[in-house]
C-alpha positions as CSV (number, residue, x, y, z in Angstrom):
1,X,-4.1,-35.9,11.9
2,X,-7.4,-34.2,12.3
3,X,-10.1,-34.7,9.7
4,X,-10.4,-31.9,7.2
5,X,-13.5,-29.8,8.1
6,X,-12.8,-26.9,5.8
7,X,-16.0,-25.4,4.3
8,X,-16.4,-22.8,1.6
9,X,-17.3,-19.3,2.9
10,X,-20.0,-18.9,0.2
11,X,-23.3,-17.2,0.7
12,X,-25.6,-19.3,2.8
13,X,-29.0,-20.2,1.3
14,X,-30.2,-21.1,4.8
15,X,-31.1,-18.6,7.6
16,X,-29.1,-18.3,10.8
17,X,-31.4,-20.2,13.1
18,X,-31.6,-23.1,10.6
19,X,-27.8,-23.3,10.4
20,X,-27.5,-23.2,14.2
21,X,-29.7,-26.2,14.4
22,X,-28.5,-28.2,11.5
23,X,-24.9,-27.3,10.5
24,X,-22.5,-30.1,11.4
25,X,-25.4,-32.0,12.9
26,X,-26.8,-34.5,10.5
27,X,-28.7,-37.4,12.1
28,X,-26.4,-40.2,13.3
29,X,-26.1,-42.5,10.3
30,X,-26.0,-45.6,12.4
31,X,-28.9,-45.0,14.8
32,X,-30.8,-42.0,13.3
33,X,-30.4,-40.0,16.5
34,X,-31.2,-36.4,15.6
35,X,-28.7,-35.0,18.1
36,X,-25.0,-35.7,17.6
37,X,-23.8,-38.2,20.2
38,X,-21.2,-37.5,22.8
39,X,-18.2,-39.5,21.7
40,X,-16.7,-39.8,25.2
41,X,-13.6,-41.6,23.9
42,X,-9.8,-41.0,23.9
43,X,-8.8,-43.2,20.9
44,X,-10.3,-44.8,17.8
45,X,-9.8,-48.3,16.3
46,X,-7.8,-48.3,13.1
47,X,-8.6,-50.7,10.2
48,X,-5.0,-51.6,9.8
49,X,-2.0,-49.2,10.4
50,X,-3.1,-45.8,9.2
51,X,-6.6,-47.0,8.3
52,X,-8.6,-44.3,10.0
53,X,-12.4,-44.3,10.1
54,X,-13.5,-40.8,9.2
55,X,-10.0,-39.4,9.9
56,X,-10.2,-40.1,13.6
57,X,-7.2,-41.6,15.5
58,X,-6.8,-39.8,18.9
59,X,-9.3,-37.4,20.5
60,X,-6.8,-34.6,21.2
61,X,-6.4,-34.3,17.4
62,X,-10.1,-34.7,16.6
63,X,-13.3,-36.0,18.1
64,X,-16.6,-36.3,16.2
65,X,-18.5,-34.3,18.8
66,X,-16.0,-31.5,18.6
67,X,-16.0,-31.7,14.8
68,X,-19.8,-31.1,14.8
69,X,-19.4,-28.0,17.0
70,X,-16.6,-26.6,14.8
71,X,-18.6,-27.1,11.6
72,X,-21.5,-25.4,13.2
73,X,-19.5,-22.4,14.5
74,X,-17.8,-22.0,11.1
75,X,-21.3,-21.9,9.5
76,X,-22.6,-19.4,12.0
77,X,-19.7,-17.0,11.5
78,X,-19.5,-17.5,7.7
79,X,-15.9,-18.8,8.1
80,X,-13.8,-21.4,6.3
81,X,-13.0,-23.3,9.5
82,X,-13.5,-23.1,13.2
83,X,-11.5,-24.5,16.2
84,X,-13.0,-25.3,19.6
85,X,-10.9,-24.9,22.8
86,X,-11.2,-25.6,26.5
87,X,-11.7,-21.9,27.2
88,X,-11.7,-18.5,25.5
89,X,-8.3,-17.7,26.9
90,X,-7.0,-21.1,25.6
91,X,-8.2,-20.1,22.1
92,X,-6.5,-16.7,22.4
93,X,-3.3,-18.2,23.6
94,X,-3.2,-20.7,20.8
95,X,-3.9,-18.1,18.2
96,X,-1.3,-15.7,19.5
97,X,1.4,-18.3,19.7
98,X,0.5,-19.3,16.1
99,X,0.8,-15.9,14.5
100,X,3.3,-14.1,16.7
101,X,7.1,-14.4,17.3
102,X,9.4,-12.7,19.8
103,X,9.9,-9.1,18.8
104,X,6.4,-8.7,17.4
105,X,4.0,-6.0,18.4
106,X,0.2,-6.0,19.0
107,X,-2.3,-3.1,19.3
108,X,-4.8,-3.8,22.1
109,X,-8.0,-2.0,23.1
110,X,-7.6,0.6,25.9
111,X,-10.6,-1.1,27.6
112,X,-9.7,-4.7,26.9
113,X,-11.1,-7.6,28.9
114,X,-9.0,-8.1,32.0
115,X,-8.1,-11.7,31.1
116,X,-6.9,-10.7,27.7
117,X,-4.8,-7.9,29.1
118,X,-3.3,-10.2,31.7
119,X,-2.4,-12.7,29.0
120,X,-0.4,-10.0,27.1
121,X,1.0,-8.1,30.1
122,X,1.9,-11.0,32.4
123,X,2.5,-13.9,30.0
124,X,3.3,-12.9,26.4
125,X,5.4,-9.9,27.3
126,X,7.9,-12.2,29.0
127,X,8.4,-13.9,25.7
128,X,9.1,-10.7,23.8
129,X,5.7,-9.7,22.6
130,X,5.1,-6.0,23.0
131,X,1.7,-4.2,23.0
132,X,0.3,-0.8,22.8
133,X,-3.2,0.2,24.0
134,X,-5.3,2.3,21.7
135,X,-8.8,3.7,21.7
136,X,-10.3,1.3,19.1
137,X,-13.4,3.4,18.1
138,X,-10.8,6.1,16.9
139,X,-9.4,4.6,13.7
140,X,-6.7,7.3,13.5
141,X,-5.6,6.4,17.0
142,X,-5.3,2.8,16.0
143,X,-3.3,3.7,12.9
144,X,-0.9,5.8,15.0
145,X,-0.4,2.9,17.4
146,X,0.6,0.5,14.7
147,X,4.3,0.0,14.3
148,X,4.9,-0.8,10.6
149,X,6.9,-4.0,10.2
150,X,6.4,-5.0,13.8
151,X,2.7,-4.9,14.4
152,X,1.3,-8.3,13.4
153,X,-2.1,-8.2,15.2
154,X,-4.7,-5.5,15.8
155,X,-7.0,-6.9,18.5
156,X,-10.5,-5.5,19.0
157,X,-13.5,-6.2,21.2
158,X,-16.7,-4.8,19.9
159,X,-18.8,-4.2,21.8
160,X,-16.1,-4.0,24.5
161,X,-16.0,-5.2,28.0
162,X,-17.3,-3.5,30.2
163,X,-17.7,-0.1,28.7
164,X,-19.6,-1.3,25.6
165,X,-17.4,0.6,23.2
166,X,-18.1,0.0,19.5
167,X,-15.4,-0.2,16.8
168,X,-15.8,0.0,13.1
169,X,-14.6,-3.5,12.0
170,X,-14.4,-2.7,8.2
171,X,-12.4,0.5,8.8
172,X,-10.0,-1.3,11.2
173,X,-9.6,-4.1,8.7
174,X,-8.4,-1.6,6.1
175,X,-5.9,0.0,8.5
176,X,-4.6,-3.3,9.7
177,X,-4.2,-4.9,6.3
178,X,-2.5,-1.8,4.9
179,X,0.2,-2.2,7.6
180,X,0.5,-6.0,7.1
181,X,-1.3,-6.9,10.3
182,X,-4.1,-9.3,11.0
183,X,-7.4,-8.0,12.5
184,X,-8.7,-10.2,15.3
185,X,-12.2,-9.5,16.6
186,X,-13.4,-10.8,20.0
187,X,-17.1,-11.3,19.1
188,X,-18.1,-12.7,22.5
189,X,-20.4,-9.8,23.5
190,X,-22.3,-9.7,20.2
191,X,-22.4,-13.4,19.3
192,X,-22.4,-14.5,15.7
193,X,-26.2,-13.9,15.6
194,X,-25.8,-10.1,16.1
195,X,-22.5,-9.6,14.2
196,X,-20.3,-11.4,11.8
197,X,-16.8,-9.8,11.7
198,X,-15.3,-12.0,8.9
199,X,-17.8,-10.5,6.4
200,X,-16.6,-7.1,7.4
201,X,-12.9,-7.9,6.7
202,X,-11.6,-9.4,10.0
203,X,-9.1,-12.2,9.7
204,X,-10.0,-14.1,12.9
205,X,-13.0,-14.2,15.2
206,X,-12.5,-15.1,18.8
207,X,-15.3,-16.4,21.1
208,X,-15.6,-17.4,24.7
209,X,-18.3,-20.0,24.0
210,X,-18.9,-20.0,27.7
211,X,-21.0,-17.0,27.2
212,X,-23.8,-16.4,24.7
213,X,-23.2,-19.4,22.4
214,X,-23.3,-21.9,25.3
215,X,-25.9,-19.7,27.0
216,X,-26.7,-21.7,30.1
217,X,-23.7,-21.0,32.5
218,X,-22.8,-24.7,32.6
219,X,-19.7,-25.0,30.4
220,X,-16.3,-23.4,29.8
221,X,-15.2,-23.1,26.2
222,X,-13.6,-21.0,23.5
223,X,-13.4,-20.9,19.7
224,X,-11.5,-19.4,16.8
225,X,-13.1,-18.9,13.3
226,X,-11.0,-18.0,10.3
227,X,-11.5,-17.4,6.6
228,X,-8.0,-18.1,5.3
229,X,-7.0,-21.7,4.4
230,X,-3.3,-21.3,5.2
231,X,-4.0,-19.8,8.6
232,X,-6.5,-22.6,9.2
233,X,-3.9,-25.2,8.6
234,X,-1.5,-23.4,11.0
235,X,-4.1,-23.2,13.7
236,X,-5.0,-26.9,13.2
237,X,-1.4,-27.8,13.8
238,X,-1.1,-25.7,16.9
239,X,-4.4,-26.8,18.3
240,X,-3.2,-30.4,18.2
241,X,0.4,-29.6,19.3
242,X,-0.7,-27.4,22.3
243,X,-3.7,-29.6,23.2
244,X,-6.1,-27.2,25.0
245,X,-9.1,-28.6,23.2
246,X,-12.7,-28.7,24.1
247,X,-13.7,-32.1,25.5
248,X,-16.6,-34.1,24.0
249,X,-19.2,-33.3,26.7
250,X,-18.2,-29.6,26.7
251,X,-18.5,-29.5,22.9
252,X,-21.9,-31.1,23.1
253,X,-23.1,-28.6,25.7
254,X,-21.9,-25.6,23.5
255,X,-23.5,-27.2,20.4
256,X,-26.8,-27.6,22.3
257,X,-26.7,-24.0,23.4
258,X,-26.0,-22.8,19.8
259,X,-29.3,-24.3,18.7
260,X,-31.3,-21.7,20.6
261,X,-28.9,-18.8,20.1
262,X,-31.1,-16.8,17.8
263,X,-34.2,-16.9,20.0
264,X,-32.3,-16.2,23.1
265,X,-30.4,-13.2,21.7
266,X,-33.7,-11.7,20.6
267,X,-35.0,-11.9,24.1
268,X,-31.7,-10.7,25.7
269,X,-31.8,-7.6,23.4
270,X,-35.5,-6.9,24.1
271,X,-34.9,-7.1,27.9
272,X,-31.8,-5.0,27.7
273,X,-33.7,-2.3,25.9
274,X,-36.3,-2.1,28.7
275,X,-33.6,-2.1,31.4
276,X,-31.8,0.7,29.7
277,X,-35.0,2.7,29.6
278,X,-35.4,2.4,33.3
279,X,-31.7,3.2,34.1
280,X,-31.8,6.3,31.8
281,X,-34.6,7.8,33.9
282,X,-33.4,6.8,37.4
283,X,-32.0,9.5,39.6
284,X,-29.3,7.3,41.1
285,X,-27.8,6.5,37.7
286,X,-25.4,9.0,36.2
287,X,-24.4,7.3,32.9
288,X,-25.6,4.3,30.9
289,X,-23.5,2.4,28.4
290,X,-25.4,0.5,25.7
291,X,-24.8,0.8,21.9
292,X,-28.6,1.0,21.2
293,X,-28.7,4.5,22.8
294,X,-28.7,7.3,20.1
295,X,-26.3,9.3,22.2
296,X,-23.8,6.4,22.4
297,X,-20.6,7.4,20.5
298,X,-20.7,4.1,18.5
299,X,-24.4,4.0,17.9
300,X,-24.2,4.6,14.1
301,X,-21.4,2.0,13.7
302,X,-23.3,-0.5,15.8
303,X,-26.5,0.0,13.8
304,X,-24.5,-0.6,10.6
305,X,-22.6,-3.7,11.6
306,X,-24.9,-5.4,14.2
307,X,-28.4,-6.9,13.9
308,X,-29.3,-5.6,17.3
309,X,-27.5,-4.0,20.2
310,X,-27.0,-6.9,22.7
311,X,-27.9,-7.9,26.2
312,X,-24.9,-6.3,28.0
313,X,-25.5,-3.0,29.9
314,X,-23.2,-1.0,32.1
315,X,-24.0,2.0,34.2
316,X,-22.4,4.4,36.7
317,X,-24.0,5.1,40.1
318,X,-24.4,8.3,41.9
319,X,-22.5,8.0,45.2
320,X,-19.4,6.3,43.9
321,X,-17.9,2.9,44.5
322,X,-19.7,2.2,47.8
323,X,-23.1,2.9,46.2
324,X,-22.2,0.7,43.3
325,X,-21.3,-2.1,45.7
326,X,-24.6,-1.7,47.5
327,X,-26.5,-2.1,44.2
328,X,-24.6,-5.3,43.5
329,X,-25.3,-6.7,46.9
330,X,-29.0,-5.8,46.9
331,X,-30.4,-7.5,43.8
332,X,-32.5,-10.7,44.3
333,X,-33.0,-11.9,40.7
334,X,-29.8,-10.5,39.2
335,X,-27.2,-12.8,40.6
336,X,-23.9,-11.4,41.8
337,X,-21.4,-13.3,39.7
338,X,-18.7,-13.0,37.0
339,X,-19.3,-14.2,33.5
340,X,-22.2,-13.3,31.2
341,X,-24.4,-14.5,28.4
342,X,-26.4,-17.1,30.3
343,X,-30.2,-17.3,30.4
344,X,-30.1,-15.9,34.0
345,X,-29.4,-12.2,34.7
346,X,-26.1,-11.4,36.4
347,X,-24.7,-8.3,38.0
348,X,-21.1,-7.5,38.9
349,X,-18.7,-4.7,39.9
350,X,-16.0,-4.8,37.2
351,X,-13.4,-2.8,39.1
352,X,-13.3,-5.4,41.9
353,X,-14.3,-8.5,39.9
354,X,-13.7,-9.2,36.2
355,X,-11.4,-6.2,35.7
356,X,-9.4,-6.3,39.0
357,X,-6.3,-7.3,37.0
358,X,-6.2,-4.0,35.2
359,X,-6.4,-1.9,38.4
360,X,-3.7,0.8,38.3
361,X,-3.1,0.5,34.6
362,X,-4.3,2.6,31.6
363,X,-7.2,0.1,31.3
364,X,-8.6,0.7,34.8
365,X,-12.4,1.0,34.8
366,X,-14.4,3.5,36.9
367,X,-15.0,2.3,40.4
368,X,-18.7,3.4,40.3
369,X,-19.4,1.1,37.3
370,X,-21.9,-1.7,37.5
371,X,-22.2,-4.3,34.7
372,X,-25.3,-6.3,33.9
373,X,-25.7,-9.4,31.8
374,X,-29.5,-9.1,31.1
375,X,-31.0,-12.5,31.0
376,X,-34.3,-13.8,29.5
377,X,-36.5,-13.7,32.6
378,X,-39.8,-11.9,32.7
379,X,-38.9,-8.2,32.2
380,X,-41.2,-6.9,34.9
381,X,-39.3,-9.0,37.5
382,X,-36.0,-7.7,36.3
383,X,-37.1,-4.0,36.4
384,X,-38.6,-4.4,39.9
385,X,-35.4,-6.0,41.1
386,X,-33.3,-3.1,39.7
387,X,-35.6,-0.5,41.2
388,X,-35.3,-1.9,44.7
389,X,-31.5,-2.4,44.4
390,X,-31.0,1.2,43.2
391,X,-33.0,2.3,46.2
392,X,-30.3,0.7,48.3
393,X,-27.7,2.8,46.7
394,X,-28.9,5.8,48.7
395,X,-28.5,4.0,52.0
């Protein structure tokens, strides 16, 4: 039985950065260590049968290092309880098998992350879970896609991956709840520093903690954060029963990354703004996707529900797919790699990399699209790198 780590979703007297450094991370009572120790252990001594110290018995059920991370994530998202998993997809799978049954229906984004789409289309559909893709920024389209009585989850990514679509969380919460469905928000691109969906009416927040929360490209992890006590208890049971939990060292790495999330996100956003300014004026770029642009379809919504506009930027290249591939191959500081949210800048071709699994489907992305995860390097170096790489697009 895992220790109870429920917390009240009351207004926080402390600021975000303070919570990131201190929530769930009191100095070790035995040694005074200011950083929670890595409890690299599988089982815990009992003081007599059932005499658990702090509620710990077996590390799949609970581990003190994972508890510290979960308490921190709950505080950052303003939730009642958080759950840490071995990956973002493990978190998604556990949530969906907790709240769905055969015959249920889910509304998905029409530009969903490829791994999420694969989970629904190739795994859950075999078990009788149907889905419909809808354009999430269009609340009326989402309402039309809901099947009353069958739709149990409306799933939204905002900003979305890789086209940076922005959806109105509060409006979608109203539509979802009116139909008896839960609203699940993948908050990975924004991070809890830039956006807190639970405060806008979402029922569940999903994170790949691999990305901005971990922030250093050295750990794989996922998380769920909820505000409902009953759902929290159901998730706690399934987390233990299914077992795809975050290990102690991985939990410690994510917790370490969370401490600097605020300062890193400020730098990511500032660098992204400068990158967008370059791309907007470059003759080899035909379109730029970033919610901070006034012409972005979701700019007003993003300005309302986000602290800033994020470090992810996508753009289309004149010359089509081959030109986009040349840009990806030519950078020297931007590393050609999947994933995102680390301190180092990354570049990728979604159509052939992260979103290859949706090729040929309604979720297929443009083949001239390039996605950037703008890191925290010196901005002059990043701009110079993009300038020389875009020159290669004309070759």
